[in-house]
C-alpha positions in Angstrom: -201.3 58.1 -21.2 -200.6 59.0 -17.5 -201.1 55.3 -16.4 -198.9 54.1 -19.3 -196.2 56.6 -18.4 -196.3 55.5 -14.7 -196.0 51.9 -15.8 -193.0 52.6 -18.0 -191.3 54.6 -15.2 -191.9 51.7 -12.8 -190.2 49.4 -15.3 -187.2 51.7 -15.5 -186.9 52.0 -11.7 -186.8 48.2 -11.5 -183.7 48.2 -13.7 -181.2 50.2 -11.5 -178.2 49.3 -13.6 -179.9 50.7 -16.8 -181.1 53.8 -14.9 -177.6 54.5 -13.5 -175.4 53.7 -16.6 -177.8 55.0 -19.2 -178.9 58.2 -17.5 -177.1 59.1 -14.3 -173.5 58.0 -15.0 -172.6 60.9 -17.3 -173.5 63.6 -14.9 -171.8 61.8 -12.0 -168.7 61.2 -14.1 -168.6 64.8 -15.1 -168.6 65.9 -11.4 -165.9 63.4 -10.6 -163.8 64.6 -13.5 -164.1 68.2 -12.4 -163.1 67.2 -8.9 -160.0 65.4 -10.2 -159.0 68.4 -12.4 -159.3 70.8 -9.4 -157.2 68.4 -7.3 -154.5 68.1 -10.0 -154.3 71.9 -10.3 -154.0 72.3 -6.6 -151.3 69.5 -6.3 -149.2 70.9 -9.2 -149.4 74.6 -8.4 -150.2 74.6 -4.7 -152.5 77.5 -5.4 -156.2 78.0 -5.9 -158.3 80.7 -7.4 -159.3 83.2 -4.8 -162.1 84.7 -7.0 -165.6 83.8 -5.8 -167.4 81.3 -8.0 -170.9 82.0 -9.3 -172.8 78.8 -8.6 -175.4 79.3 -11.2 -173.0 80.3 -14.0 -170.7 77.3 -13.2 -173.7 75.0 -13.3 -174.7 76.4 -16.6 -171.3 75.6 -18.1 -171.6 72.1 -16.6 -174.5 71.5 -19.0 -171.9 71.2 -21.8 -171.7 67.5 -20.8 -174.4 66.9 -23.4 -171.8 67.4 -26.1 -169.4 64.9 -24.8 -168.8 62.0 -27.3 -168.2 59.4 -24.6 -171.3 60.7 -22.9 -173.3 60.1 -26.1 -172.3 56.4 -25.9 -173.8 56.0 -22.5 -176.9 58.0 -23.3 -177.4 56.0 -26.5 -177.1 52.8 -24.4 -179.8 54.1 -22.0 -182.3 55.4 -24.5 -181.9 52.6 -26.9 -182.4 50.0 -24.1 -185.7 51.5 -23.1 -187.1 50.6 -26.6 -185.0 47.5 -27.5 -186.0 45.6 -24.4 -189.5 45.3 -25.9 -188.1 43.6 -28.9 -185.7 41.4 -26.9 -188.4 40.0 -24.6 -191.1 40.0 -27.3 -193.5 42.1 -25.3 -194.7 44.4 -28.1 -197.4 41.9 -29.0 -198.9 42.4 -25.5 -198.8 46.2 -25.6 -199.8 47.0 -29.2 -203.3 45.6 -29.0 -204.1 47.7 -25.9 -202.6 51.1 -26.9 -202.0 53.1 -30.1 -198.5 52.7 -31.5 -197.9 56.4 -31.5 -198.8 56.7 -27.9 -196.5 53.8 -26.9 -193.6 55.4 -28.7 -194.4 58.9 -27.3 -194.5 57.6 -23.7 -191.1 55.9 -24.1 -189.7 59.0 -25.6 -191.1 61.2 -22.7 -189.7 58.6 -20.2 -186.2 59.0 -21.6 -186.4 62.8 -21.6 -187.6 62.7 -18.0 -184.7 60.4 -17.0 -182.3 62.6 -18.9 -183.7 65.7 -17.2 -183.2 64.1 -13.8 -179.6 63.4 -14.7 -179.1 67.0 -15.7 -180.6 68.2 -12.4 -178.1 65.9 -10.7 -175.3 67.6 -12.6 -176.5 71.0 -11.6 -176.8 70.2 -8.0 -173.6 68.2 -7.9 -171.7 71.1 -9.5 -173.0 73.5 -6.9 -172.2 71.2 -4.0 -168.7 70.5 -5.4 -167.9 74.2 -5.7 -169.1 74.9 -2.2 -167.0 72.0 -0.9 -163.9 73.2 -2.8 -164.4 76.7 -1.4 -164.5 75.3 2.1 -161.5 73.1 1.5 -159.5 76.1 0.2 -160.2 77.9 3.5 -162.5 80.5 2.0 -165.7 79.1 3.5 -169.0 79.9 1.8 -167.6 83.4 1.1 -165.9 81.7 -1.9 -169.2 81.1 -3.7 -171.9 83.5 -4.7 -175.3 83.2 -6.3 -176.1 85.8 -9.0 -179.7 85.7 -10.0 -178.7 87.3 -13.3 -177.1 83.9 -14.2 -180.4 82.0 -13.7 -181.6 82.6 -17.3 -178.2 81.4 -18.5 -178.6 78.2 -16.5 -182.2 77.7 -17.8 -181.1 78.2 -21.4 -178.1 75.9 -21.0 -180.3 73.2 -19.5 -182.8 73.6 -22.4 -179.9 73.3 -25.0 -178.6 70.2 -23.4 -182.0 68.6 -23.2 -182.7 69.4 -26.9 -179.4 68.0 -28.0 -180.0 64.8 -26.0 -183.6 64.6 -27.3 -182.2 64.5 -30.9 -179.9 61.7 -29.7 -182.9 59.8 -28.2 -184.9 60.2 -31.4 -181.9 58.9 -33.5 -181.5 55.9 -31.1 -185.2 55.1 -31.4 -185.2 55.2 -35.2 -182.2 52.9 -35.3 -183.8 50.5 -32.8 -187.0 50.3 -34.8 -185.0 49.8 -38.0 -182.7 47.1 -36.6 -184.7 45.7 -33.7 -181.5 45.5 -31.7 -179.6 47.5 -29.0 -176.2 47.5 -30.6 -177.6 48.4 -34.0 -178.6 51.7 -32.4 -175.8 52.4 -30.0 -172.8 51.9 -32.3 -174.1 54.2 -35.2 -175.1 56.9 -32.6 -171.7 56.8 -31.0 -170.0 56.9 -34.4 -171.9 60.0 -35.4 -170.7 61.7 -32.2 -167.1 60.6 -32.8 -167.3 61.5 -36.5 -168.6 65.0 -35.6 -165.7 65.6 -33.2 -163.1 64.4 -35.8 -164.6 66.6 -38.5 -164.4 69.6 -36.2 -160.8 68.8 -35.5 -159.8 68.5 -39.1 -162.0 71.1 -40.7 -162.0 73.7 -37.8 -164.4 76.6 -38.5 -165.2 75.2 -42.0 -167.3 72.5 -40.2 -169.8 75.1 -38.9 -172.0 74.9 -42.0 -172.4 71.1 -41.8 -175.9 70.4 -40.4 -175.0 67.9 -37.7 -176.7 68.0 -34.3 -173.4 68.4 -32.4 -172.6 71.6 -34.4 -176.1 73.0 -33.8 -175.8 72.5 -30.1 -172.3 74.0 -30.0 -173.5 77.0 -32.0 -176.3 77.6 -29.4 -173.7 77.3 -26.6 -171.4 79.7 -28.3 -174.2 82.2 -28.7 -175.1 81.8 -25.0 -171.7 82.0 -23.5 -169.3 83.5 -26.0 -171.4 86.3 -27.5 -171.6 84.6 -30.9 -174.0 86.1 -33.4 -177.7 85.7 -33.0 -177.9 84.3 -36.6 -175.5 81.5 -35.7 -177.5 80.7 -32.6 -180.8 80.6 -34.6 -179.1 78.4 -37.3 -178.0 76.0 -34.5 -181.5 75.9 -33.1 -182.9 75.3 -36.6 -180.5 72.4 -37.1 -181.6 70.7 -33.8 -185.3 71.3 -34.4 -185.0 70.0 -38.0 -183.2 66.8 -36.9 -185.8 66.2 -34.1 -188.7 66.8 -36.5 -187.3 64.5 -39.2 -186.2 61.7 -36.8 -189.5 61.9 -35.0 -191.5 61.5 -38.2 -189.3 58.6 -39.4 -189.7 57.0 -36.0 -193.5 57.2 -36.1 -193.8 56.1 -39.7 -191.5 53.1 -39.4 -193.0 51.9 -36.1 -196.5 52.3 -37.3 -195.8 50.1 -40.4 -193.7 47.5 -38.6 -194.8 43.9 -38.2 -194.9 43.1 -34.5 -197.0 39.9 -34.3 -194.0 37.9 -33.0 -192.4 40.6 -30.9 
């Protein structure tokens, strides 16, 4: 499996546009958005917050990018492309005789999670660098940023929540690619699920908390982590995400193992 994973990673690295837009664009755009917001506040008010910024805590909050609906569109494009390219170029017939189908699917799934994790690390480091630069620009120097080791568990937990939420998105994209054998057949429904979840939350408010959707499960976990929500709500959110991942993973394996690939 190690050699297969290395080969898949090499294929992804040879597609820089896919790597950028599918896995790195969301973290980079979130950093740019934060920079623009800080600049607008400074321009409109002429003031800045003199309180020191905890770099680790700020980076933990930055992991909320995994719940962004537009971000889901780009992540769906990236993860679905990894699988759909094999259908597009009819290369499954070259891979399936050499490797077990479950192993092929698992390697591609691990590859996507690795690329997503790399993007999240970029978001963490970018948020830290941006906070340090803003502190220097505000005339506070490095005295305007602090590192509280007590915030490290929060950062690790926020990273894990973001990765779990995006793992569910990846599994959903994979299921749809296998079912439709196309990129857009996976990207559009995945994006509509994200948009639909956001609209339901706007219209239903707190009544939407009981709906077992991945976005609500991830938000429940973030509320428990940052807003002192109940442990029961956090566990329910974790159960939602774990349940979605288990069901989608099973569907993905069953559908792919039974699929006719003699011409793909």
